[in-house]
MIDO-393312 format. One line per 8 residues: number of its first residue (from 1); for each residue x, y, z of C-alpha. Coordinates in Angstrom, 2 decimals, always signed. Example, Ala and Ser with C-alpha at 12.3 -4.5 7.8 and 13.67 -1.06 7.14 Angstrom:
1) +12.30,-4.50,+7.80 ~ +13.67,-1.06,+7.14
end
This chain:
1) +0.00,+0.00,+0.00 ~ +1.01,+3.60,-0.22 ~ +1.14,+4.36,+3.52 ~ +3.14,+2.95,+6.47 ~ +0.27,+1.09,+8.19 ~ +0.49,-2.71,+8.34 ~ -1.89,-4.65,+6.11 ~ -4.49,-7.23,+7.13
9) -6.72,-9.27,+4.83 ~ -10.36,-10.22,+5.37 ~ -11.68,-13.18,+3.39 ~ -15.28,-12.28,+2.53 ~ -17.63,-11.51,-0.33 ~ -19.79,-9.24,+1.82 ~ -18.77,-5.61,+1.65 ~ -20.47,-4.77,+4.96
17) -18.07,-7.15,+6.77 ~ -15.11,-5.50,+5.05 ~ -16.38,-2.03,+5.99 ~ -16.94,-3.16,+9.59 ~ -13.33,-4.30,+9.93 ~ -12.03,-1.28,+8.02 ~ -13.88,+1.05,+10.39 ~ -12.71,-0.85,+13.45
25) -9.06,-0.76,+12.40 ~ -9.01,+2.78,+11.04 ~ -5.63,+4.32,+11.82 ~ -4.30,+0.94,+12.99 ~ -4.08,-1.18,+9.83 ~ -4.86,-1.10,+6.13 ~ -7.62,-3.62,+5.36 ~ -7.63,-5.53,+2.06
33) -10.75,-7.45,+1.02 ~ -10.24,-10.87,-0.57 ~ -13.22,-12.20,-2.49 ~ -11.25,-15.21,-3.71 ~ -12.19,-18.72,-2.52 ~ -9.29,-20.73,-3.92 ~ -6.52,-21.25,-1.36 ~ -3.70,-20.47,-3.80
41) -5.41,-17.25,-4.89 ~ -5.85,-16.17,-1.27 ~ -2.19,-16.89,-0.51 ~ -1.11,-14.87,-3.55 ~ -3.25,-11.92,-2.43 ~ -1.75,-12.12,+1.06 ~ +1.71,-11.95,-0.50 ~ +0.74,-8.94,-2.62
49) -0.72,-7.17,+0.40 ~ +2.33,-8.17,+2.49 ~ -0.14,-9.12,+5.20 ~ +0.69,-11.28,+8.20 ~ -2.85,-11.29,+9.67 ~ -5.96,-12.75,+8.02 ~ -9.58,-12.54,+9.23 ~ -11.77,-15.47,+8.17
57) -15.54,-15.50,+8.85 ~ -16.76,-18.85,+10.17 ~ -20.34,-18.99,+8.94 ~ -23.15,-20.79,+10.75 ~ -24.34,-22.65,+7.66 ~ -20.89,-23.77,+6.49 ~ -18.62,-23.61,+9.52 ~ -17.06,-27.04,+8.93
65) -15.99,-25.99,+5.43 ~ -14.60,-22.71,+6.81 ~ -12.66,-24.53,+9.53 ~ -11.13,-26.85,+6.94 ~ -10.08,-23.79,+4.91 ~ -8.33,-22.35,+7.99 ~ -6.60,-25.70,+8.50 ~ -5.35,-25.74,+4.90
73) -4.29,-22.12,+5.17 ~ -2.24,-22.71,+8.30 ~ -0.64,-25.82,+6.78 ~ +0.44,-23.76,+3.76 ~ +1.53,-20.69,+5.75 ~ +2.30,-21.58,+9.41 ~ +3.61,-18.09,+10.25 ~ +0.32,-16.42,+9.28
81) -1.88,-15.18,+12.13 ~ -5.46,-16.23,+11.39 ~ -8.39,-14.67,+13.28 ~ -11.77,-16.39,+13.04 ~ -14.86,-14.16,+12.81 ~ -18.44,-15.00,+13.65 ~ -21.77,-13.42,+14.49 ~ -21.90,-15.21,+17.89
89) -19.52,-17.09,+20.18 ~ -20.69,-20.54,+19.16 ~ -18.74,-23.21,+21.06 ~ -18.44,-25.64,+18.13 ~ -17.18,-22.94,+15.79 ~ -14.75,-21.53,+18.35 ~ -13.23,-24.92,+19.15 ~ -13.12,-25.93,+15.48
97) -11.36,-22.74,+14.40 ~ -8.84,-22.80,+17.26 ~ -8.01,-26.46,+16.66 ~ -7.50,-25.67,+12.96 ~ -4.85,-23.12,+13.91 ~ -6.67,-19.81,+14.35 ~ -4.88,-17.50,+16.79 ~ -8.08,-15.89,+18.09
105) -11.85,-15.73,+17.66 ~ -13.86,-12.50,+17.64 ~ -17.43,-11.53,+16.84 ~ -18.84,-8.73,+14.72 ~ -19.89,-7.00,+17.96 ~ -16.27,-6.46,+19.03 ~ -15.34,-2.87,+19.80 ~ -12.76,-1.02,+17.64
113) -10.38,-0.80,+20.62 ~ -10.50,-4.59,+21.02 ~ -9.79,-5.16,+17.33 ~ -6.93,-2.65,+17.32 ~ -5.40,-4.25,+20.41 ~ -5.70,-7.72,+18.89 ~ -3.99,-6.68,+15.66 ~ -1.25,-4.93,+17.58
121) -0.57,-8.01,+19.74 ~ -0.62,-10.40,+16.79 ~ +1.59,-8.08,+14.79 ~ +4.26,-8.25,+17.49 ~ +4.32,-12.05,+17.36 ~ +4.41,-12.78,+13.63 ~ +7.49,-12.38,+11.40 ~ +7.79,-9.04,+9.64
129) +6.95,-9.13,+5.95 ~ +9.66,-7.35,+3.98 ~ +8.90,-7.51,+0.28 ~ +6.07,-5.28,-0.92 ~ +5.17,-5.59,-4.62 ~ +2.77,-2.65,-4.31 ~ +5.76,-0.38,-3.64 ~ +8.09,-1.66,-6.34
137) +7.02,+0.15,-9.51 ~ +5.82,+3.73,-9.89 ~ +2.05,+3.94,-10.48 ~ +0.63,+7.07,-12.14 ~ -3.13,+7.41,-12.68 ~ -4.85,+9.93,-14.96 ~ -8.40,+10.24,-13.68 ~ -11.67,+12.02,-14.30
145) -15.21,+10.70,-14.01 ~ -16.10,+12.97,-16.93 ~ -14.71,+11.80,-20.31 ~ -11.65,+13.84,-21.31 ~ -10.85,+14.54,-24.94 ~ -7.57,+12.87,-26.02 ~ -6.83,+11.42,-22.57 ~ -5.25,+8.33,-24.19
153) -3.09,+10.60,-26.37 ~ -1.86,+12.41,-23.25 ~ -1.26,+9.16,-21.34 ~ +0.77,+7.67,-24.21 ~ +2.98,+10.75,-24.37 ~ +3.53,+10.65,-20.60 ~ +4.52,+6.98,-20.79 ~ +6.87,+7.63,-23.72
161) +8.48,+10.58,-21.92 ~ +9.05,+8.42,-18.82 ~ +10.61,+5.73,-21.01 ~ +13.01,+8.29,-22.49 ~ +13.90,+9.69,-19.07 ~ +14.68,+6.20,-17.77 ~ +16.15,+4.25,-20.74 ~ +16.55,+1.01,-18.79
169) +13.05,+1.21,-17.30 ~ +10.14,-1.03,-18.20 ~ +7.14,+1.23,-18.83 ~ +3.53,+0.09,-19.25 ~ +0.50,+2.10,-20.36 ~ -2.82,+0.67,-19.15 ~ -5.43,+2.40,-21.30 ~ -8.88,+1.68,-19.86
177) -10.33,+5.19,-20.16 ~ -13.02,+6.24,-22.61 ~ -13.14,+5.94,-25.54 ~ -11.92,+2.38,-25.05 ~ -8.66,+1.17,-26.65 ~ -7.97,+4.58,-28.20 ~ -4.19,+4.51,-27.69 ~ -3.97,+1.07,-29.28
185) -5.95,+2.25,-32.31 ~ -4.20,+5.63,-32.63 ~ -0.75,+4.09,-32.77 ~ -1.59,+0.95,-34.75 ~ -0.87,-1.56,-31.98 ~ -2.30,-5.05,-32.00 ~ -2.34,-7.05,-28.79 ~ -3.48,-10.58,-28.04
193) -4.67,-9.71,-24.54 ~ -7.07,-7.03,-23.35 ~ -7.33,-5.68,-19.82 ~ -10.25,-8.04,-19.09 ~ -8.31,-11.01,-20.53 ~ -5.45,-10.20,-18.16 ~ -7.78,-10.28,-15.16 ~ -9.04,-13.69,-16.25
201) -5.46,-14.98,-16.55 ~ -3.89,-13.60,-13.39 ~ -2.19,-16.90,-12.57 ~ -0.40,-16.89,-15.93 ~ +0.68,-13.25,-15.79 ~ +4.47,-13.14,-15.92 ~ +7.23,-11.54,-17.99 ~ +6.87,-14.13,-20.76
209) +3.15,-13.41,-21.15 ~ +3.84,-9.67,-21.15 ~ +6.48,-10.03,-23.88 ~ +4.23,-12.11,-26.11 ~ +0.76,-10.65,-25.49 ~ +1.24,-6.94,-24.66 ~ +1.96,-4.87,-27.80 ~ +5.14,-2.79,-27.73
217) +5.27,+0.74,-29.11 ~ +8.49,+1.70,-30.93 ~ +9.46,+3.87,-27.94 ~ +9.64,+0.69,-25.84 ~ +6.37,+1.30,-23.98 ~ +4.14,-1.75,-23.56 ~ +0.39,-1.15,-23.87 ~ -2.49,-2.97,-22.18
225) -5.89,-1.78,-23.45 ~ -9.55,-2.16,-22.70 ~ -11.29,-4.58,-25.09 ~ -11.48,-3.07,-28.58 ~ -15.16,-3.99,-28.74 ~ -15.72,-1.59,-25.84 ~ -17.22,-4.02,-23.32 ~ -15.97,-3.39,-19.78
233) -17.97,-4.95,-16.95 ~ -16.44,-2.70,-14.28 ~ -18.73,-3.81,-11.46 ~ -17.69,-7.44,-12.01 ~ -14.03,-6.63,-11.34 ~ -13.40,-7.53,-7.70 ~ -11.14,-5.63,-5.35 ~ -8.95,-8.69,-4.80
241) -8.53,-9.23,-8.55 ~ -7.46,-5.62,-9.00 ~ -5.13,-5.77,-6.02 ~ -3.45,-8.84,-7.47 ~ -3.24,-7.31,-10.95 ~ -1.76,-4.00,-9.77 ~ +0.73,-5.81,-7.55 ~ +1.89,-8.08,-10.38
249) +2.17,-5.19,-12.86 ~ +4.21,-3.13,-10.38 ~ +6.55,-6.07,-9.91 ~ +6.98,-6.54,-13.68 ~ +7.31,-2.86,-14.66 ~ +9.23,+0.05,-13.17 ~ +6.55,+2.55,-14.31 ~ +2.83,+1.92,-14.85
257) +0.73,+4.76,-16.34 ~ -3.03,+4.17,-16.14 ~ -5.64,+6.17,-18.05 ~ -9.01,+5.90,-16.27 ~ -10.58,+9.10,-17.61 ~ -14.30,+8.67,-18.17 ~ -14.68,+5.75,-15.74 ~ -16.99,+5.96,-12.71
265) -15.66,+5.75,-9.17 ~ -16.05,+2.05,-8.43 ~ -13.93,-0.48,-6.51 ~ -11.54,-0.85,-9.45 ~ -10.78,+2.86,-9.84 ~ -10.71,+3.43,-6.08 ~ -7.95,+0.84,-5.69 ~ -5.91,+2.27,-8.57
273) -6.19,+5.83,-7.24 ~ -5.54,+4.85,-3.62 ~ -2.29,+3.07,-4.52 ~ -0.97,+5.60,-7.06 ~ +2.27,+7.49,-6.48 ~ +0.71,+10.35,-8.45 ~ -2.91,+11.10,-9.27 ~ -3.35,+13.41,-12.26
281) -6.69,+15.25,-12.25 ~ -7.45,+15.84,-15.94 ~ -9.65,+18.86,-16.77 ~ -10.01,+21.58,-19.37 ~ -10.76,+25.27,-18.84 ~ -14.53,+24.98,-19.06 ~ -16.45,+25.64,-15.85 ~ -18.33,+22.35,-16.25
289) -15.10,+20.35,-16.52 ~ -13.52,+22.06,-13.51 ~ -16.69,+21.63,-11.45 ~ -16.85,+17.94,-12.37 ~ -13.19,+17.55,-11.37 ~ -13.78,+19.19,-8.00 ~ -16.86,+17.02,-7.38 ~ -14.71,+13.97,-8.20
297) -12.01,+15.12,-5.78 ~ -14.64,+15.69,-3.07 ~ -16.11,+12.23,-3.62 ~ -12.68,+10.63,-3.18 ~ -12.29,+12.48,+0.11 ~ -15.75,+11.44,+1.30 ~ -15.17,+7.74,+0.69 ~ -11.67,+7.88,+2.18
305) -9.58,+7.15,-0.92 ~ -6.03,+8.46,-0.31 ~ -4.68,+10.82,-2.97 ~ -0.89,+10.98,-3.19 ~ +1.07,+13.76,-4.90 ~ -1.84,+15.15,-6.96 ~ -1.15,+17.00,-10.22 ~ -3.77,+19.11,-11.98
313) -3.53,+18.79,-15.76 ~ -5.35,+21.52,-17.71 ~ -5.65,+20.31,-21.28 ~ -6.14,+22.37,-24.48 ~ -5.08,+25.43,-22.50 ~ -5.76,+28.93,-23.84 ~ -3.74,+31.49,-21.80 ~ -5.99,+34.42,-22.70
321) -9.16,+32.74,-21.45 ~ -10.34,+32.62,-17.82 ~ -9.99,+30.75,-15.53 ~ -6.22,+30.48,-15.82 ~ -4.26,+27.41,-14.77 ~ -3.14,+28.89,-11.43 ~ -6.73,+29.60,-10.41 ~ -7.77,+26.07,-11.38
329) -4.88,+24.54,-9.42 ~ -5.78,+26.65,-6.36 ~ -9.37,+25.41,-6.49 ~ -8.04,+21.85,-6.27 ~ -5.63,+22.78,-3.48 ~ -2.79,+21.28,-5.47 ~ +0.80,+22.47,-5.37 ~ +1.54,+20.94,-8.78
337) -0.19,+21.76,-12.05 ~ +0.60,+21.80,-15.74 ~ -1.16,+23.22,-18.76 ~ -1.01,+21.52,-22.16 ~ -1.29,+23.93,-25.13 ~ -4.18,+23.33,-27.51 ~ -1.94,+22.85,-30.60 ~ -5.01,+21.58,-32.45
345) -3.37,+21.27,-35.87 ~ -0.29,+19.43,-34.60 ~ -2.35,+17.07,-32.45 ~ -4.59,+16.18,-35.38 ~ -1.63,+15.55,-37.67 ~ +0.07,+13.38,-35.05 ~ -3.07,+11.30,-34.48 ~ -3.80,+10.86,-38.19
353) -0.19,+9.80,-38.83 ~ -0.06,+7.58,-35.74 ~ +2.99,+9.46,-34.49 ~ +4.00,+10.98,-31.19 ~ +4.48,+14.71,-30.88 ~ +8.12,+13.93,-30.07 ~ +8.56,+12.63,-33.62 ~ +6.46,+15.22,-35.40
361) +7.50,+18.38,-33.56 ~ +10.01,+17.60,-30.78 ~ +10.66,+21.26,-29.97 ~ +7.02,+22.33,-29.93 ~ +5.64,+23.73,-26.67 ~ +3.28,+20.74,-26.27 ~ +6.16,+18.26,-26.59 ~ +8.09,+20.17,-23.95
369) +5.07,+20.14,-21.62 ~ +4.78,+16.37,-21.88 ~ +8.44,+16.07,-20.83 ~ +7.79,+18.51,-17.99 ~ +4.85,+16.38,-16.84 ~ +7.11,+13.31,-16.75 ~ +9.56,+15.28,-14.59 ~ +6.77,+15.78,-12.01
377) +6.15,+12.07,-11.53 ~ +7.33,+10.80,-8.17 ~ +9.68,+7.85,-8.56 ~ +10.06,+5.83,-5.33 ~ +13.57,+4.64,-4.35 ~ +12.54,+1.04,-5.16 ~ +11.81,+1.95,-8.79 ~ +15.01,+3.94,-9.16
385) +17.03,+1.05,-7.75 ~ +15.39,-1.45,-10.09 ~ +16.04,+0.72,-13.12 ~ +19.66,+1.23,-12.07 ~ +20.14,-2.49,-11.43 ~ +19.04,-3.22,-14.96 ~ +21.35,-0.64,-16.51 ~ +23.18,-2.00,-19.54
393) +26.16,-0.64,-21.40 ~ +26.22,+3.09,-22.27 ~ +24.25,+4.16,-25.31 ~ +26.09,+3.81,-28.60 ~ +26.73,+6.70,-30.96 ~ +23.90,+5.40,-33.17 ~ +21.48,+5.31,-30.21 ~ +22.40,+8.89,-29.30
401) +21.94,+9.98,-32.91 ~ +18.46,+8.40,-33.03 ~ +17.61,+10.08,-29.74 ~ +18.65,+13.52,-30.99 ~ +16.57,+13.05,-34.14 ~ +13.40,+11.98,-32.34 ~ +13.83,+14.59,-29.61 ~ +11.84,+12.62,-27.03
end
């Protein structure tokens, strides 16, 4: 996760149970909801969350099955602290869970102070989890509930600029904003896997699958798109699936840029935003766009989604028209903002030719702004270390010549 709180996992498909535990442990631990039922999937999620404590409801109608799951869990991961949950202190369920290896048994009537104390005590007894895949790669999210014109175009340029800044980096663009698969279509990329396909094949997702199924732009950026047919069942994407996907992608890539512009605030987008190193609020100068952006920001605050290092991006900026970029940034309370010039003719030419602005007009003001935006992205020490560890031999004269010609 993006903060310093320890993580715990609750195995449930009922959101009210997740919210109960989340409320009880607020300020004590970060709660991750696992909707998976397969033992291997649960163990993988625990690894991604770097959790050492797991809460498992022991249900009245299927308590024997739940106890057997706890037993299998403890056999596979003896150092894990398992806490059984129930609506009442039923003797059979308590004894069954404790014999299976649960460290404690609590009910849904437990007070927040009791839960916090339990997690603190268990946390002192279990081994510290060191590796955290959710902190390995830099995650940057471009977001707006309102569709943003050319959001995929902007996201692709940000990804390409990051790739140029960090030549040995592995950069991925996840383009799930509206209109769907625009980056893939703009730049003539053909991939075997869509975003939804990737979710359905989480167990197979590794570097080999990425190299064969994710299309690669000539800049080196890999692209994962929404289905080209435009069917995205967002409400069917579970929190645990997204947590696993984001964790795997951040372990495979040093930089992940995600375009979510035009998507509603649902579990999927909440998780992406809450774990991002930078959230880029994308708006234009119209009052309606700015108001929609502020409403979006307010909604994130209301539902408790953390926003790290926000950047306000004002697209198609006209300096002589009010409100100006500084006023817009102030309304968002952001210390960082950037305005992208309209450059309508150049943008249209670039899109029709399937080229980046860096190729078409490397010294244009818009190209420079894209590079400036990349400079704003926060790169954690883990990502810098990984990029440096993969550093190869210095660039050849031919590489430098190509770089000077493209001007990226």
